[in-house]
C-alpha positions, 0 to 999 in steps of 0.5 A: 500500500505504501508503494501505491500512494506516490502513484496515486498522488501523481495521477491526481496531480495529472488529472488536475493539470489536465482539467485546468488545461481543458478549462483554459483552452481557447474555443472557436466562436460561431457568430450566427446571423441572428447574432447568437454566439456559440462557443465550441470546437469545430471539427468539420466544415463543408459547403453546407454544414459546420460540425462542432462540439460544445465544451466538455462534450463529444457529441457532434452538432451540425449547423447549416452554413446559411445560419452562420455569419462568421466563425472566429477560430481559436487560432485567431483566423476568421472565416466569413460566409457570403450572404448573397442569394444562392451562394452559401460558400464560406470565404476566409477573411481577416475582416468582420462579417457583413450580415446582409438584410433583405433587399428592399428595391427603391428604398433610400436610407439616411446615414448618421451625419458626422458633425465635426469641429474641424479645429479640434476634430471632436465629433458630437454624437448628439448633433450627428443624430440630430442632423440625421433626423433633420435630413430624414424628416426633410425626405419624408416631407418631400416624399411626393418629390422623390417618388418612387423612392421610399425612405427607410424608417430611421429606427430600422437604419440605426438598429441595423447599423448598431448591430453591425458595429457602425456609428457616426465615428466610423460610418465614413470608413465603411464601403457603400457596398457594405452599407447597402447590404447591411441596410437592405437598400439600393439608395443611400444619402450620406452627409457630413457637417464640418465647422469652425467657430469664430468670435468677435467682441463689441464694446458699448459705452453708456454715459449717465449723470446729473447737472447742477446749476450754481446760484449765480448761474455762471458755473455748471457742476456735473456728476458723470458715470461711464459704463462699458459693456463687452458683447461677445458674438459667436460665428459658425462657419460650416461646410456641408458635404452631401453625397447620394449613392444608387447601387454602389455608384455615386450619383450626386456629390456636392459641397456647400458653405452657408451664406450666413455664419449663424448656428443652424445655417447648415440646415439651410444648406442641406435643404438646398442640396437635397432639392437639387439632387437627382432624386428630387422632382419638382411638382 
């Protein structure tokens, strides 16, 4: 019995180390099109299915590739799955997967509008959403002028972009072709507002006082009070960039600087450019 104890101790230590190694093992990640993430070990990939097992199990599970957007392997390699109609073949890539939505012909989407201070390069999320909403409402108000196009609901647009990890900070870095797939539209309007702020100071002096005539009517005594007030005025110098795309092609691109340097003058420029775009028909 004494001779067996060292062997049992070594065996137990080996089991603990093996269990720890298994627990710390990196797993493959399957990202489904419904955004569910499955972690496990992939054993086989074919043109139609992916076979994998869950942690601690040996049972092989088969998943149709049409349900898969991307696989992140434990090795660090990523594999995306093409979502174009009739094509479910996987393709290797180091970039993130593009999850396509059902295409809605003759539909235009309004992208978030980057609103950037060109001096500091700071971008305002609140103003980006406000500018996007302003452009969206302008298109809705002029729906009869852009027929047969319909405007995609803003909630739908922003929800799909959010799921794809896209916002006002990186919208300019995403290819239009990918955005059309993500949003399921064949028309896109993309705008950007860049601005600088200037100030001027105006000084205004006010005089007040009282006069008193002496008894001999020869001397005039006065008590004057002078007050100077400084007024600061801010001026906003905007540049509005306005682009439209149809089926990946840029069909309209204009830049405009508002005539007035007031806070909301960029909105007038957006209206001006929209009315002169190729989708707008005067009634």
